[in-house]
N, C-alpha and C positions, 0 to 999 in steps of 0.2 A: 261668649259674644265672638262670630267669626272674624277669624283677620283676612285683611284684603288690602291688596300689592296693588296700588298706585303708582302713576309716574310722578317725580317728582317736580314741584312747581306751582302755580296760581290752581285751586281748586273750592270748590262750592258744596259744602257738607249739608243736608237738611234731614232734619229728626220729622219722621210721619207716624202718625198713629197704624196699628195693624190694620186696626177695621175696614175702615175708609180710608187709608190710606193718604190723608189728609194732612196738611203740616201743623205739626207739635210745636215747631216755635220758628223762631226767626232766621234764615235762612245764615250759614256763616260760610263768609270768605276768607277762608287763607293760603298761604305761600306755603307747601311743603316741599323742605329740602332733601336734596339726595343723601338717600341714606338714613332718614330719620323715621323714627317707631311712635306713633303716637295712639293715643286713646280720645276718644268723643264719647262725654255722656250728659246728660240733661239732669238739672235741677229747679226747684219749686222756687230758688230764692231768685224772684222776677222783681228786680228796682224800678221799674220802667212798665207798671201795669197797662200804659197806652197803648202800648206795641199791642193789644189783644191779644197777648199769648200767654199762658200760666206757668210754661217751662223754658227754661233757658239754656241754651246747649252751651259747654265749653269743653276746649280745648286743652287737653296734659300730653306732653315731649317725653317719651319713656326713654327713650335713646336716641342717638345719635352716632352711623356707624359712618365713619369715611369707606367711601368705595374703591373696590377694586375690579379694574378688569380685565379681563385675558381673554385675547386674541390669537390662537396659532392655528398655523397654516402648515402643510406638509407638500412636498414635494416628490412625487417618487420616481425614482433613479434620475437628480439632478445630475445634468451633464457635467463634467468637469471640468473646468476652465471659464463657466458661464457665470455673466455677472449678475447680477439681481438687484434688484429695489425695492424697499420698501416707503411707502408714503402714507402720512398721518394727516386725516381731515377732519377738521373738529376747532374744538378749544383749544390749543397748541400754546398762549399765553397763559391760561390761571389752571393748566394743568400739569403737572410731570409727566415724562413719560419713559419707558425704558424698554427697549430690544434688545434683543436678542437670535440670534442666528445660533441653532444646535445641530448638530448631525450626527450621528451615530455612525462609525468608521465600517463602511460595506465593505462586503467579502471582495477580493481578488475580481476585477474584469480582465476577461481573457478574450483577445479575435486575432480574427487573421491569422489564423495557425494554418502555416502550410509545411512540405515536406517537399523536396527534390533530391530524389535520390537515383540518379543518372549515372555517378560515380556513387558507389555504396561508400568507400574508404574516404570521403569528401563529403556526405548526407548533409544537406541545408536546411536547417531549421528555423524557422520565424515565426515570428507572435508580436502583438500589441499585450503588451498588460498596462493595467490601471490599478493603481494599488496603494490603499489608505497608508499602509504599512509597512515601513523600511525597516531591516530588508524584509521581501518578499524572495521565496525560494523557488526554483521554478526545475522540475524535473520531466526527464524524457524518456517514455518506456516504450518498447517494442513487444507487439503481441504476435503470436500464430492461431492463437484461439479467436471463438464467437466472439465478435463484438457488442451485440443485443441481443437478448433471449425476452419470449410474448411467456405470460402467464395470464390465468384464468383468475376474476375476482367475481366474488360473489354480492349483488347488491342487497339493497335492504327489501325487496321487492322479491326477492330469488332468481331472477334474472339474473344471466351472466355474459359478461364484458371481458375481453381481452385487450390486456396492456401489455407494452412494450416499452421495456429499459434498454438502457444501455451498459453493456460489460467493459471494468476496466480490469484488465490481469495482464500478465508478464513478467518479463526483467526489464530494470532500470539501465537505463545505457550512460545517461548524463544527469548531472545535478550544478546548477548554476546559482550562486545567493547574488539578490540584484540588489544592490544600493545606488546606483545612480540614480537621482531626481527624473531623469531624462527617461531613461528606460522605468520607472514605475509611472511616470505620468504618461503613457500613450506612446512612447519611439516605438517604430516600428524595429525589432531588433533580431540578428541574423545570427546562428549561431553553427559553428561545426561540427562534425558528431562522423564516426566512425563505425559504420555498420555491414563493414566487410566478412564481419564472424557470424553472420545469422547465415541459419543452415538450410537450403534448399527449400522454397515453398512461398504461399503470400503470406505478405507479413503487413498488418498497421502499425504506426507512428499517432500514439496521446501524450499529450504533457497537460503535466498538471502545476497549478500557482497555488502556493501555501502562504498564507501570513503567519501561521501559528497560532491562530485566533478566531479567526473567521472560518467557514466551511471552505473547501480548497474548489475551485473553480478549475473544470478540469473536461476536455476537449480532445476527438481525434484531428490529426493535421488533415486537410486536403492538398491538392493539388495545385500547383501554384498558378495554374492557367485557369482551374476553377474558381478559385480565389479571387481572380483578375474579374471574372466577370459576375462578382456578385456587388449586393448593394453595401457601401458604404458604410460608417456612422463613425461617430466622437470615437469611438471605443476599438474601428476596425468590422471586419466584415464577420458577420454570422458572430457575433460577441455572447462570452456564455455571462451573462448577466444574473445572477440564483435570485439578487433579493427583488426582481420585478415580476409585477404582476402577471399571471400566466405564461411564465418564462416555460417553454417544452425543452425536458431533458432529451429528448430523440433527437432533436436539432445536432446533438452535439455526434451525432453519427452518421449523419445525413450523407455531405460529401466527403466521408472518410479515404482516402488514398490505401489502395491496396496495391503494397509494393512485392511485385513478382520476383524473387531470389530462384536462381539455378547454378549453384556450384558444381555440376557433373562433369564441365570442362576439366577442373581442378584436380578431381577425385586421383590422388596419386597411384602410382602405378611400383611404387616401391616404399618401405619405411622401415628406418632406424627406432627398434622402438626402446635401445639402452637398457637389454632386460639384466634387474638384478637378483643371485639367487644368493638367499642368508640360510641357512641352516639351522636349525634350534635342535640342538640333542637332548635336551630335558624334554621334548615332546616329539621328538623323533618327528619333525616337520621342516619341509623348506618354503621361509617367507621368498614370494617371489615379486620385485616392483620392476614396475616399466612407466616411461615415460608416454602421456598418450599421444594421439594423433593429433595435430593441429588443424585437419579439415573441418571445418565447421559441421558436415556431414556425417561425420563418426558421433555414434550414440551409443554402440556397446561393444564390447572385447571379447575373443572367444581364447582360452589355453586349450596350448597343442603340446603334447610330449608323448615321447615314446623311449624304446631302448637301444635304438640303431638310425643312425644321422636320415633326415630327410625322411622320415618313415614314423608318421605319427600314430598312433593306436588307441591316443585317447584323446576325446574334444569334451569341452564344456563349457560352458557360458559367465562369463567372472563378470559381465554387468560393467558400470561405467565409470567415472573417472572419480578420487578421492580429491581434496585439497588437506594436505598433512597440517601440521604446526612446524614451527621452527621452532628450534633450542629456545626462543623466546617466550613461547609459546601462542606466538602469530601463525594468522594461514598462509602458508609458502606462496608465492608466486607461479612456482608450477605445480600442475596439477599431477597426478601420478596415478595409474592404474594399479592392484595390490590383489594378491589373492596369494590362498595358504596350500600346499599341498602337504598333504599327510602318508604316515605310514611310507617312510621312505626305506628302501630295501639296499643294505648296506655292498658297495665297492660294484653298483650295479650304475653304468650311466644313462642319465636321464638328459634328452635333447628335448631342448625345452622352445618355442617361440608363440605368438601374439598374433591373432590376425583382429584385425579392426575392420567395423562391420556399420553400413550404411542401414538401417532398418524397413528404411522407408524405400531403398529402391533395389535393396540386396547385392549393393558393389560392397565388395570385399576388398582387402591389402594386408598380406602376410608379411610379418616381420623378421629379422633375421633370427636364426636358431643358435642356440647356447645350450652349451655341454655343463651339466653336472653331477658330479660324482660323491655321495657322501663316502669317505674312506674309513673302514673300520680299523680299530687300534690293533697291531701283528700281536700276537699271543701264544704262549706254550703249553702244553701240559707234560711235565715230565713224573717219573718214578724213580727211586734209591737203585732198584735192581728192575732189568728188562725183561727178568722172566720170575714168577711165583709157582711153587712146586706147591700143588694142596692134593693129600693123600685123601682118599676115595671116602669120602663121610665126615671131610675136616672144613676148618675153614680158617681163612687169611687176611688180613687187615693191609689193604696196598696203601698208603702216604702216596696221596698227588699235590704235586706243586703247581701254581699255578704262575706264570712270569707274563706281565704286562709291561709295555712301552708308557701304556698311561691308561685310562680311563675306559672299559670298555664299551661298545657302540651298545652294544646289551646289557642290562645289570646281571643274568643269569648264564653260566656256562654249564652247558649239557655233555655228560659222560652214557658212551655207550660200551657195551661191550660185543666183541667180533666174537661169536659163539660156532662160526665155521668151520673151525677146525678141532673143536673139541670133542672128545670122545661120546660115542653114544649114550645116550640118560643124563647127557646136561644140557639143562637150557634154562 
């Protein structure tokens, strides 16, 4: 037979014939318990035939379950520090209730991100951070690259759409580990960073908040004046709320502040590179190292050298700077340039200078010139007799002694014979 779910409480149960739908037994009035499972069936054991029915209906209780009701309510992006109330309506005297509030830690929310670069050396970066996890790390980056890109997607029906996404690339310039509860709770924070080392061009500043668990919140900084005209919320203006339904990522670049940097006025007219040449006899080469130019627009270098002062005959590009390791295996604080000059000719002066270049504008500045000479080791060749007489048709062996003050510059010493005064026929 079928199982039917009915409401708990007083109920009337009837048993009828399937043919004419007439009553087969007396009506049974029952009080069904909440959570009860019942079976109703008929029997011909009728003790009171005066009722006029030949069938009596009986009730059997199969099981009785204690009901448990579960109700859940979700609030999308509940605001920080808001007060919530739960109200129970119904029989609260004879029933026990348990109320629980659960919330999954939200990704960091980053709002009111601004930059004031009117003084590059003391650039002000501000933000409002709301984070569930302590600590949360905030990193500041700069980029001279594109801040968004478009791409084409193909829909299921074959049509094409163009989507645009923000791009985050560039160099880190500052990092702050936030542990203060006020700063994690939406307080406006301002930090000072130094951007005086940016090269000439247009730059943007972007900020990323990362709690180490959830996806980080990232956005480009706007000018303070633009942010002041925005619509504030509990999380600041233009808040990055990754978990919010319908969040638009392109809002992160909508008000990005373009910082125009011009360092041309400070490009140096002279430059001391502190050039250090070191000769390597094993490879017959000189390793040349120099201190790089500190001007931010310098991005490559040229090596110039010749064999007379201030008259270079060879020029070639040697690239950018290196960050060498110190004696403890750590990166040194000072970046250097480095190049190897091979096939050194002994006892020949080399006059070496370095040219620093801004490849964007073509501006250059040349360093001091240093002289380098790889001196050869003095040596002499001697024989026991200065004159050797050889009769016609004869041969002679002449021992030659090599005397040197040290290791020779070249591994071999070449001997030759001057036959200018030899008799005719000798070659």
